[in-house]
C-alpha positions, 0 to 999 in steps of 0.5 A, spaced: 192 512 311 193 519 309 187 523 308 185 524 301 182 531 300 180 529 293 176 523 295 173 527 301 170 533 298 165 534 293 166 538 287 159 541 287 158 548 287 154 548 293 159 544 297 164 548 295 160 554 298 159 550 304 166 549 305 168 556 304 163 558 309 166 553 314 173 556 312 172 563 314 175 566 320 175 574 319 174 579 325 172 586 322 175 589 328 177 596 329 184 596 328 189 599 334 195 599 328 195 603 322 197 598 316 203 601 312 203 601 305 210 600 302 212 598 295 206 593 293 206 591 300 200 592 306 202 590 313 202 591 320 209 592 324 210 592 331 215 591 336 222 589 336 226 583 337 226 576 333 221 577 327 215 573 327 210 573 321 203 572 322 199 569 316 191 570 315 187 565 312 182 565 306 178 571 306 182 573 313 184 580 315 190 583 318 186 584 325 185 576 325 191 577 330 190 583 334 191 580 341 197 576 339 200 582 335 200 586 342 202 580 346 208 578 342 210 585 341 211 586 348 215 580 349 221 581 344 218 580 338 218 584 331 211 582 329 209 583 321 203 581 319 202 582 311 196 582 307 196 576 302 193 578 295 187 574 295 183 578 290 189 582 287 192 577 283 190 575 276 185 569 276 190 564 273 195 566 278 191 566 284 194 560 288 197 557 294 204 557 291 203 564 288 201 567 295 208 563 298 212 566 293 209 573 295 211 572 302 218 570 300 218 577 296 215 580 302 221 577 306 226 579 301 223 586 302 224 586 309 231 583 309 229 578 314 234 572 316 232 569 322 224 569 322 218 565 325 212 563 321 205 563 324 199 561 320 192 560 321 188 556 316 190 558 309 195 562 312 198 555 315 198 552 308 202 558 305 207 557 311 208 550 309 208 551 302 213 557 303 217 552 307 217 547 301 219 552 296 225 556 300 228 550 305 231 552 311 230 559 311 224 559 317 227 558 324 220 555 326 213 554 324 207 555 328 200 552 325 193 553 328 187 550 324 192 549 318 189 547 311 194 543 307 192 536 308 184 536 308 178 541 309 172 539 311 165 540 307 161 538 313 154 540 314 148 540 310 149 543 303 146 549 300 146 554 294 142 560 297 148 564 298 144 570 298 140 568 304 143 572 310 140 567 315 144 561 312 150 565 311 150 567 319 149 560 321 155 557 317 159 563 320 157 561 327 159 554 325 166 556 325 167 557 332 165 553 338 162 560 341 157 562 336 157 569 339 164 570 336 161 571 329 159 578 330 154 582 325 160 585 322 163 579 321 157 576 318 156 582 314 163 582 311 162 574 309 155 575 306 158 581 302 164 577 300 160 571 297 155 575 294 161 579 290 162 575 283 169 577 282 171 575 290 167 569 289 170 566 283 177 568 286 175 565 293 173 558 289 180 558 285 183 559 292 179 553 295 181 549 289 188 550 289 188 549 297 185 542 295 190 541 289 196 543 293 196 537 298 202 537 303 202 530 305 208 527 301 212 534 303 211 534 310 216 528 312 221 532 309 220 538 313 225 538 319 224 545 322 221 545 329 213 546 328 208 547 333 201 545 332 195 548 336 188 546 335 181 547 337 178 540 340 172 542 336 174 545 330 170 542 324 173 545 319 180 542 320 178 537 325 182 534 330 184 528 326 187 533 321 192 535 327 194 528 329 196 527 321 200 533 321 203 531 328 205 524 325 207 527 318 212 532 321 218 529 324 219 535 329 213 537 331 209 538 338 201 538 338 197 542 343 190 542 344 185 547 346 178 545 349 172 549 347 175 552 341 173 551 334 177 553 328 181 560 330 184 559 336 188 565 336 181 569 336 177 564 341 182 563 346 188 569 345 191 569 352 192 561 352 194 561 345 199 566 346 202 563 352 203 556 348 207 559 343 211 564 347 213 558 352 214 553 346 219 558 342 223 559 349 223 552 350 226 550 343 231 556 344 228 559 338 227 566 341 
């Protein structure tokens, strides 16, 4: 039976906030790479070779993929990490579809032909929706903890987004090892959910992710897809990975032990190894 997100997720204010905090996976790291700002795009570009585009998640940032940027750029890939306009679009235009169209504008701007998309969480959803809109353009798709079928609102509900300790606990739950939730990370999340404008747009994005369920579209996507999932992901649980694997006709599924929602952060070496080997085995890069 296909997962029906609308039946699973309660649409109360508290539950949506709870969902958001389980959905967060920001790293507020000091970047080793200075982002470029060209035209309307802010992005990181490093290395040369086959282009691979990293797509961050809801309230994610360019630094989410720091170790992957280093690894891939040293293995004959041109790494591109665009910053999605999560808070820059008009409220009524803030949606998964709009982000996919923005991604297409970035790809056109960079004049890319053959390229690979790699997305975490909402970034995976954007990659999937891009594939739906612009068929046969991407050579392959790598998804980790992707939305598109289901997002969990697990955990006890709460309404006190101004409670720092509650927020800290919710951020820690995203990862297998709570130590990954640094003070900088928690501070960033706390600031975001207490910024009214950002919160309203975050809610709009979360609702858009639920609304743009990809279940009926996945069987039509024939490009190679690599699924990498944490066995302890409580945001997009393991059964979600199984469902993606079932619905995507040309997919391979890899599991990471002791791993939550952000595999490329929690186990970057193993994550990078899986992706690079998979691309080689598929003769994509």
